[in-house]
N, C-alpha and C positions, 0 to 999 in steps of 0.2 A: 726506289730499295731497299725492304726491308731485312735490315742485319742480322743473318741468323749464325750463329757459331755452336762448335760444340766441345765437350771435353771426352774422349775416349778412350778409357783407360783400357789395358789387357786384364785379367784378373789372374795372374801370375804370382801376386804375393799381395802386400797391403798397399795402401794409398801413401806414398812417400812422401817427402818434403818438396821435393819437386815437379813431381805429378799433382802437388794440390796448388801451388802457384801457377801452375798453367791453366787448371781450373779458374785459379780466382781470375788470372788475367781475361778468358774467355768471358765468363761469366760478368765482370767488369765491364768490358765492350759491350755485350750484347745490352747491357741495363742502362750503359751511359749513351746510347744511340736506341734508345727504347724497343729495342729489337728481340730475338727469341735464343734462349741458352738451351743447349739439348745435350743431356747424358748419353754414352750409348757404351754400351759394354760390350769391348769386341775379343767377345771369347771362344774364337775358333779354335785355337791350340788345346785340343781336349785333353792332351795329357797333363799341361799344367796349371789350366785354370779350374778355381774350384769353388763352391759355392761360399765356402769362410774367404777366400780373398773378394769375393762379389758382397757379401755383407760388410767386410772391413771397407769397401772402397763406400758403400751407401754409407755405411756412419761417420764417415771421415769427413763425407759433404754435407751428412744433417748437423754434426757436430759444428762445423765451418759455417754452416747455413747460405752454403751457395746453393740456393734453391735455381732447379729446372725446368722450365717450363714444356719441356717432352722426355718422354723416353722416363726409366732405362729401356732403350733399345736394345736386344741382346742378336748379335751376328748370327746367330745360333739357329733362333727364330725366322731367318732369313735367305735360306739354303735355295731353296724353290728359286726366288728373284737372282740369285748370284748364278744357277744354272740357266735360266733364262737368256739372259746375257751374254754368258758363255757360247752359247748357241745359237743368237745373234752375232758374236763376234766371228764366229765359224762362219756361219753363210756367209759373210760379208767379206771374208778373207782377211781381215785383222790379227785372228788368230788361226793357228794348227794344231793338229798334231804331232807330237814328237815321240817317237819309239825307241830312243836312245835309252838303254840300258842304265843305272845308278854305276855299276861296275864298269861301263864302257867309257860314262860323263869321266867318274874318277881317273879311268887308265888316259884319259885326254889330257886333264888338267896336270897329271903327273909329267907327263911328255911336255907341255906346254912350259911347265917350273925346270923342268929340265932344259930348256932353251934360252929362260932368262926370260920367258914373254908372261903376261899377265894371263893368269886361267880365266877361262869363260868358254862360254858355248861356241862351238862352230857353225852353228847354225844349217848341221847337213840336212835335216827335216825339213827346212824352210821352202815352202812353194815358190819360185819364181816364174817369170818367162822362159822356155825352152830348157828349163832346166829338169830332169827326170828324176823323180823318187823312186828308190829299190820300194819293193812291196812289202807291208808292212809285215814283221817278222811272227809268226805265230806265237803265243801264249805271252804275249807283252802288252800288258796294259799301256796305254799310251798319257803321257802328260800333254797340257794344254798350254801353250805357252804363244805369248804376246808379240805380234811381228813390229818392232819397235823398228822407226825410222832408220836407215844405215846410213846417211850423210845429214850436215848441215847442224843445226844448235837449236837445244831448248833451252828457254830464259824466261826469266820472272823478275818483276822487281818488289823483293820482299820487304814487307812493311817494316823491317826492324834491321835488316841486312845491305839494303839497298841492292843494285843490277845483281843477278848470281846468273852465271850461265854456264851449260855442259855439253861437250859435244857425243852428237848421237853417235857417232862411232864408238866411244868408251861405254855405251852401255849395250847391255845384252838384252836379248830377245826370253826376256824372264819368264818363269812357270806363273801362269795366272790359275790354274788347277793342277793338282796331285793327280798321280795313277789311281790314286781311290776316289776320285771325283770331288774332295775338297778345297774349296774354293782358298787361295793364296792372300797374303795379309795385301798388301798392294793392289792387289783386284778388287777385294772387298771393301777398302778404303773409299776408292774411290766411285764405285756403285752406290756405297752409305751416303759419299756425301753430296752426290748428286742425287737422290733420291729424297735427301733431307733438305735439299735446297740449301745447303750451307753455301753463306757467300763471302768467310774470314776463316781460314785454317789457322790456327794460333796452338802452337805445338812447339816442343824444344827442338834445340838446332843440331840433335844428333838423329833428326828425321828430312835432314837436308838433302842427304846424297838419296833419298826414298822419291822427294817430289819430282824431279824431271822424267822419273817411268812414268809419275801417276801424271801427270801434265800430258806426257804422250798418250795415255789410256782417253786422258777426258776427250785430246783431239779426235781418237782415232772413234771414239764414241759420239762425236759430232754434240757435246752437251757444254754449256757455258762453264767455264775456269772460276773456279773461287780465287780470294785473293790468299796470299800465302803471307806468315808473322811466325819468323823462326826465334824461338828466344834462346837467350845465352845460357849456358850449363851453369849450374852454382855449385862453385870449389868451397871444400874448408878452407879453413884461417889460415892452413897454410899452403894456399894455392895448389893442392892435389886435390883430384876428384872427391864429390863427397863421398864419404863412407859410413858406416853407421857409427864409427868413432867419432865422426862430424856431427852427428844430428840425424843422417840418413835413413831414420828410423819410422815406424808408421805414425800418421799422425795422432793416429788415437794416444801413442804413447807419451804426446804432449798433452793430451787429458791427462793419462792417466801422472804423469810428474808434476803438474799443478800447474800447466797453464791456462791462461781463459784466451777462448776463442778468438775473441776479439784483439787480443795481445798477437796471437799469431794471424792472423789476417793483416795488421797492420804490418807487421815485420817482412811477412810475405811480397807485401806489395811494395817494399822499399828494396827487394830483393834485384835488382836491376832497374827497374821504376824510381823518377823521381818528380817531385812537384815544389821545383824551388828547394829551399833548403828545411821544407816542411819534412818534421821526424812523425811527429804523432798527428795522427786525424782520425775521423769517424768512417766509418764503411761509407756514410751518406756521401761526405766528402770526395772521397775515393772515387768513388762512380762518377761523382762530376767533374772529376780532375782528368780521371785517366784516356789516356791517348796512346795508340803506339807508337806514336813518333816521337813520345818519351821514354822509351826503352832503350836503356843503354845497348849496343850491340857486344860489349865486351863483356866475359862471366861474372857475377857476381858473386861475392865472398861470403860463406856465412858465419855469423859473429855470435854468439853466445851469451856475451855479456852484453851485449846490442838488446837481443831476445829477450834477457831477463830483466833488464832497465827496463824497456816496456812494460814487461809484464807485475811488476810492480808499481808501475805509474795507474796500469786498468787494473789491481787491487785496490789503490788507493781511492779511486773513482768509483767500484764497486758497490752496490749497496748491502748495508751489513746482513740485511733477512736473506739474498740471495748467498754470499759466503757462508753466514752461519748452515743452511743447507746443504750446501756443496762441503762443507767442512764434517757435518753429520756423517755423511754418505762415507766420507775416506774412511773417518771413526772406525764406522760398520764396516768397513774391510779389512780392518786391523782386530777387530772382536771388540769395539768398543761400543755398547749400544746408546743411543742418544732419543729419550723417547721422545722430547721434547727441545728442536732445536731452538727456541726462543731462548734457554737457557745458555745457549753458545753466543749468540750475539752479541753480548757485554765484553767477552773474552776478544770476539772477531773485530770489536770496536777499538780495543785495547793494542791488538798487533797489526792491523792490516797498513799501517805505513812503517812495518817493521819490517817487513816479510819481501820476500820478490818470488815466491809462488804458493800455491795453496796446500803442495804437502806440508811446507816448510809451517804455514798457517796452523794444519792440524796438528803438526808437533807440537806448538805453542800451546794449542787449546786441550790439547788430552793430559797435561795437569791438573787440570781442572775441574777434570769428569771422574778420574780414577785414582785409586791409592796412591799415593805417592811415597816411594821406596828409595830416597836415594842412595848410591852406590856405595861400598865401602871407603874406597876412594877420595871420595869428596868431603864423607864424613870425617874420616883421617885429616885429612887438610884443611878443612874451614871449621870444623865443630872442636876446638880448643875449650879449655877451661874458661879461659875468658871469655868466649864466641857464647858460652853455655849461661854462664851468668848473665850479661847482656840479654839473650834472649828470653832468662825467667824473669827477667825486670822488664821486658817487653810482652812477656803475658799478662804480667799482672795489671799492666794500664789497659792491655787491653780488654781484661774479662770485665774491667769496670763499666767499658761502654756498650750499652744497651743495642738491641738490634736495631729498634727503631734509628740509632743517631750513627748507625754506621756508614757513615762518610768517608772521603777522602780527608775534609779537613781536621776532624777529630783523630783521624787514624794519624794523617801528619803528623797533627799536636803530640801524639803518643809517642812517635817514634824519635821527633826532637827531644821530647821529654826524659825518654828511657837513653839517650847520647849524654844528655848532660848528667843524668842520675850514674851513669854505671861509666861516664869517664872513658868513653872510646872514641873513638872516628867513625864515619859513617859506613868504611869499607867492613871494619871491624865487627857490626852488626847487620850489614844490608847483604851482603853475599852468604854469611851462614844463615842467614833469614829465605835466603832466596832457595838455597839448596834443601831445607827444612821443608818450605809450603811447595817446591814445584820440580825441586830434584835437579835444578840448573843453576848455577852460579852466576847469569845475569837474567836480566826482565826488564820491563818497563818500570816505571817509577812505582814504590814500593807501597804506598798509600793506594796507587790504582789497583794493585794486586790485588793488595787485603779488601777492597770495595768488593773486587769481582770476586775473588774466592768464595766471600762471607765469611761472617763470624763464626760460626759451625764448624769447619772445616778450618777454618786459620787455628783454632784456638786448639782442637782435635790432633793436627798437625804437630803444634809447637809440644804440648801434651805431651806425644809420644817421641818427639824427639828429645825430649828432657828428662 
């Protein structure tokens, strides 16, 4: 058997972090077994589905490098196939027309609730041996309902949660086609997974209650059942359902905020899955190790600190050229044009082991390529008379260093000589110098900053400050 998995998002919003983890686990399972990974867009909710949301899903998949072997398939392009299967079910007697109006159904539910009963359709239009149905009321367009078994249980061995059983008497004769003819979610999913030969349905555990209905549909159609694996939900650090304040935002927002895709992938992989005590691993290692038996059935907790720690690790390991190109794009979005990204490479090399996000890296790089104007507060706090004298002394020494000798060793020596000549400690020179050159009071080693900033910019900024 060739393993075939799928990721089937609804384009009613962005690709969020929970959906991305589902896609990742489905992708990894297929890749681990040498199978196929299919992308299907479940866009039958025409009121809420948008082209922008479809594009957001595709962008997120591309950024995370979750390549799919087939698709994207769109449910709205498969309507003829759904109608064909519904017709077959009506002919086989596994589905039937129901002429109950929405108003009648709501009145029935209200009465059931008033009696303390679970609200459900009472199967009044369900054909049974010896049962006489009323004539169809004129002007009412019927829905099509599935003829769910009345007795017994429906069960499956979930690859994450273990054995799960539902009593059929707890399940409704649910609608598989609305009055306007459009098919419903549970029906479309079954037909799609059947047609696409899906062997393993890996999805969030919010779908557990849909699974018994879908299994009964498979059985009614007489087609093979896939195996099911329901992934635990992701909670916020406080144990509550993941929300926007916890990080349940678009996957592409993580790109905007300066996270590397390999860091996000590594982090998502550890949300509910583990391989011993391994915290950091490559995409290739994850695929080699991944198995659904190692997925924890308990909810996972989203930890922003862990994600930032991982991101810092991957930034340290990244190629300088790649980070410089990314930095140039981020500066461009701020209106800072860098025509040659090579000029950013020494800046990136200076800071890449000090930042946790690419946005922080761009913040650090920006003073090296724009005119810096320290805030009045910083000037007042750090540029007193003693500091100015020390800076003037340093400037005189730096002026004597020719361009070709503008190297860290010479610059470090000039700083050391200045401290002795001015009779001040390092903070009295270092902090004012950072404020003048970069507009901030902290930076890497000053001789490294001076070397990267260059002779011309360094002397110009010192002259302007004095």
